[in-house]
C-alpha positions in Angstrom: -31.4 199.2 220.4 -29.7 202.6 220.0 -31.3 205.9 221.1 -31.7 208.3 218.2 -30.8 211.2 220.4 -27.4 209.8 221.4 -24.5 211.0 219.3 -22.9 208.2 217.2 -19.9 206.6 219.0 -16.5 207.5 217.6 -14.4 204.7 216.3 -12.6 202.8 219.1 -8.9 203.7 219.5 -6.4 200.9 219.1 -6.4 198.6 222.0 -3.2 196.7 221.4 -0.4 198.1 223.6 2.0 198.5 220.7 -0.6 200.6 218.8 -1.3 202.8 221.8 2.5 203.2 222.4 3.0 204.2 218.7 0.2 206.7 218.9 1.6 208.2 222.0 5.1 208.4 220.4 3.6 210.1 217.3 1.7 212.6 219.4 4.8 213.3 221.6 7.0 213.8 218.5 4.6 216.4 217.2 4.3 218.1 220.6 8.0 218.3 221.1 8.5 219.6 217.6 5.9 222.3 218.0 6.4 223.4 221.6 9.7 221.9 222.9 10.2 219.8 225.9 9.5 222.3 228.7 6.1 223.5 227.2 4.9 219.9 226.6 3.0 217.9 229.2 2.0 214.3 229.4 -1.8 215.1 229.5 -1.5 217.0 226.1 0.5 214.1 224.6 -2.2 211.6 225.7 -5.1 213.8 224.5 -3.4 214.5 221.2 -3.0 210.7 220.7 -6.7 210.4 221.5 -6.4 208.9 224.9 -7.2 209.8 228.5 -4.2 211.2 230.4 -3.8 208.2 232.6 -3.2 206.0 229.5 0.2 207.8 229.1 1.5 206.3 232.4 0.7 202.7 231.4 3.4 203.1 228.7 5.9 205.6 230.0 6.9 206.6 233.5 7.4 210.3 232.7 7.8 212.9 230.0 11.6 212.4 229.8 11.1 208.6 229.1 8.8 209.4 226.1 11.3 212.1 224.9 14.1 209.5 224.9 11.8 207.0 223.1 11.0 209.6 220.5 14.8 210.3 220.1 15.5 206.5 219.7 12.8 206.3 217.0 14.2 209.5 215.3 17.7 208.0 215.3 16.4 204.8 213.8 14.5 206.6 211.0 17.6 208.7 210.2 19.8 205.6 210.1 17.4 203.7 207.8 17.2 206.7 205.4 20.9 207.1 205.4 21.5 203.4 204.8 19.3 203.6 201.7 21.8 206.1 200.0 24.7 205.3 197.7 26.1 208.7 197.1 27.3 211.4 199.5 25.1 214.1 198.0 22.1 211.9 198.6 23.2 211.2 202.1 23.6 214.9 202.7 20.1 215.5 201.4 18.8 212.8 203.8 20.5 214.5 206.8 19.3 217.9 205.8 15.7 216.7 205.4 15.7 214.7 208.6 17.2 217.6 210.6 14.9 220.2 209.0 11.9 218.1 209.9 12.8 218.0 213.6 14.3 221.5 214.2 12.8 222.2 217.6 13.2 218.6 218.7 17.0 218.7 217.9 17.4 222.1 219.7 15.7 220.6 222.8 17.8 217.5 222.5 21.0 219.6 222.5 19.8 221.6 225.5 18.7 218.6 227.5 22.1 216.9 226.8 23.7 219.6 228.8 21.4 219.4 231.8 20.1 215.9 232.1 22.4 212.9 232.6 19.8 210.4 231.2 19.7 212.4 227.9 23.4 212.7 227.8 23.9 208.9 228.3 21.2 208.1 225.7 22.9 210.4 223.2 26.3 208.9 223.9 25.0 205.4 223.5 23.2 206.3 220.3 26.4 207.8 218.8 28.4 204.7 219.8 25.8 202.5 218.1 26.0 204.8 215.0 29.8 204.3 214.8 29.3 200.6 214.9 26.6 200.7 212.2 28.9 202.7 210.0 31.8 200.3 210.5 29.5 197.4 209.5 28.2 199.3 206.4 31.6 200.5 205.3 34.2 197.8 205.8 37.0 200.2 205.0 36.2 202.0 208.3 36.9 198.8 210.3 40.6 199.9 210.6 39.6 203.6 211.3 40.2 204.7 214.8 37.0 205.4 216.8 38.3 208.9 217.7 38.6 209.9 214.0 35.2 208.5 213.2 33.6 210.2 216.2 35.1 213.6 215.2 33.7 213.1 211.6 30.3 212.2 212.9 30.1 215.2 215.3 31.3 217.6 212.5 28.8 216.3 210.0 26.0 216.4 212.6 26.8 220.0 213.5 27.1 221.1 209.9 23.7 219.6 209.1 22.2 221.5 212.1 23.9 224.7 211.1 22.6 224.3 207.6 18.9 223.8 208.6 19.0 226.4 211.3 20.3 229.1 208.9 23.6 229.7 210.7 25.6 229.3 207.5 23.2 231.6 205.5 23.6 234.2 208.3 27.3 234.0 207.6 26.7 234.8 203.9 27.2 231.2 202.7 24.8 229.8 200.2 22.7 226.7 201.1 23.9 225.0 198.0 27.5 225.5 199.1 26.8 224.1 202.6 25.0 221.1 201.1 28.0 220.4 198.9 30.4 220.8 201.9 28.3 218.4 203.9 28.4 215.9 201.0 32.2 216.4 200.6 32.7 215.6 204.3 30.4 212.5 204.1 32.4 211.3 201.1 35.7 211.9 202.9 34.6 210.3 206.2 33.0 207.2 204.7 34.8 206.9 201.3 31.6 206.9 199.4 31.1 208.4 195.9 30.3 212.1 195.9 
């Protein structure tokens, strides 16, 4: 029998480990995007996900581990969205949307790449995997040297970041022009229709 003076119990949080982990990753992604890595702490991540702070440590050893897990998930989402495109202009739009939606996270990622060996290694591994995915998707790249493809990827990534961060606009370039240039470079690098 329930006491009428007791507040109703809130619905139970997911109990399966993969659901808890996913909720923590969602919360961490929002925290990193809103406040960056340095200003985020594991207690806030856990509370934002609806859990007690100690729950965090059942799934991740530290804040950097969840940051890297968020990065891995981000890369997967970008790769899936990119794979669903057939034209370079659509691929450019995917990259722009994806980078725009994670502006603070990407800035933090770039900064941590310079200072933390684990982030640097994770980013390098991710890029090597990206090269391999592109070679599988575009058979004509099988003969392309890894160096050339790496230069193209870095150029495209940097151009997408400059577009969403407003750097090109600050230089007097129209967003439509930088979008077209990104599409041109994608078409050139991967031999896909513009």
